[in-house]
N, C-alpha and C positions, 0 to 999 in steps of 0.2 A: 502501516497496514491498517486494514479496516476489517472488523470481525463483527458478527451479529451474535446474540444470545437471546434465547426465548425463555423467560423465567417461568411460564406456565400458569400465570394468572394475572389478573388485571392489578393496576397500582394506583393509588390516590396520590397523584403527583403533588398536589397542594399541601397535604400532610407530610409528605417526605422532604420538602424543600429544606426545613430548618434542620431536621435531624441529620440529614446527608450532607448539609453545609452546601447545597448547590447555589448556582447562580440565581437571581431572583426569576421566579417562575411567572411568566405571563403567556398564558395561552392563546391571547389575541395575536401575540407576535410570533410565538413558536410552540407547537403542541407538545414539546417534550421537556423534560427537567435535564439541565446541563450541569454536569458534576466534573470538576477538574480535580485531578488526583495524581500527584506527581508529573510523570511525563504523558499521562493518559486522560483522554477526555471521554466521558460515557455520556450518551444520549438516551434517557429513560422514557418509554412512552407508555401511556395508560394503558394499553394492551398487554404490557408485560414484556415488550421487546426492548432490546438494548442494542445501540450501536458503539462499538469501541474503537477508538482512534489513537494512534500515538505509540503504541508499544513496538520494540523493536524486533518482535518475533512471536511466533504462536505461543511458546511457554510463558513469555512474559504476559501475553494478553490473557492467558488463563488463570495467572496468578493475581494480575490486577482485578479479573472479574471474581474470582474467589474472594478478594478483599471487599469488592463491593457487596457481594451476597452476604458476607459476614455483617457489614454495616446495615444492610437492609433487614437482617434477622434481628440484630440488635435494635433496630427502629420497631420491631413488632411485626414485621411481615414474614408470614409463614410461607416458604418456598417448597415446592416439590423436591423430592429428593435429588432429581436428575434435571440440571438446567442444559438445556440444548445450546450447543455453541458451534459455530463454523466461521471460517475465514473467507471474506468476501473479495478481498483485493490485497495483494502484496505489492510492495515497490521494492525492486532489487537492483543493485548497482554493481558495476565492475569498470575497471580501468585497463585498457589494452596496452597502456604503457607506451603508446606511439601515436603519431597523428593520424588522422582520417580525413582525407579530401571529400568533404560532403558534396560539393558540386558533382564530383565523378560517381559517388554513390547514388545520387538521384538518376543520373544517366544509365548506371548498370541495373538498377532494380526497377526503375520505371515509374511514370507518375501514379499509376493505379494503386500502388502500395507505398509510395514514398513522397514526402513534401519537404522542401526546403526553402523557407523565405527568410534569408538573414535579416532582411530590414524589420521583420515583426518578431523573430524568434532565433537566437543564435545557434539552434540545434536542429537537426534533421529528424523528421518524424516518419518511423516507418510501421506500417501496419500490415503485417502479413495476414493472409485470409485464414490460415489454419496454423496455430491456435490464435484466437483473437486476442493478442496481445499488442500493447503499444510500447515500441522502443524508441527512445530518444537516444541520438547519437550527436556527440560535440566533437569539434575538430580537435581537441586535445586528446581525444581517444575515451573519453569517459561515456559510458552507456548506462541508460536507466531504462528498466523494463517494467511495466505495470499492466493491470488489467486482468489478471488471473489470481486465483485464490489458492493455487496449488504450487508449492515452491519447486517440485521436480519439474512441472510442466514449463514454469518460468524458466528454470535453468536449461532444459532442453532447447526452448525457443532461442534463448541467448547464445547457446554453444553453436546451434545450427546457423544463426545468424553471422555469428564472428567467424566461423569456418567459411562461411560463403565470402564475406569480406576478404578474407585472406586467400582464399581459391582465386578471387577476382583481382588480387594484387592491390586492394584498397586499404592496406594497412601500412603506414609508413614506418620508417626506421625506429626502432625502440629508442625511447627516452632514458636518459642516464637515470632519473628518478622513477621511472615506471615500475609498477608492480606486477605487470604481466596480467593474464586473465585469470589467474588463479582465485582471484577475489570475486566470488559471486555470493554475496551474503543477503540474507533476508533483512529488510529494513522498514523504515516506518513508512 
């Protein structure tokens, strides 16, 4: 997932590099301060904006952001009472538990929204017009969706796409080890 936070005040990145145990700060190479903390990476910018990547969900991102704001406060940064936070992009995956004939999916959905170039990438890329989500489909039945920040919208998009695959007879026989499409979880 990718989330953004607005701290509400400018930051002196050079002064924060040491106290926050950040990667070496070199504004000539990158205008932000990179902080790696557990499975999360923060990109802090001088205007007070923060990009958060890596957490496995919204709650985890908020907890990691809280940890960062506590570290900032301990480093002498006075923050507004309310830090703005929102999710930019989620990655959601599922497994149909059955194979999918990708060449037939391209024919069924058409080249306007679907691309499959197995010599370049093993998956099919489907981009419906609405909502603007990108769905990657693999012949194994594994599906990954990205491009939206709202989990409900991503789940609805996946369900519509999966239902359409099934309605068109494009989902093969179930694998013995398949988990079915009940697994639609928020991921990194």
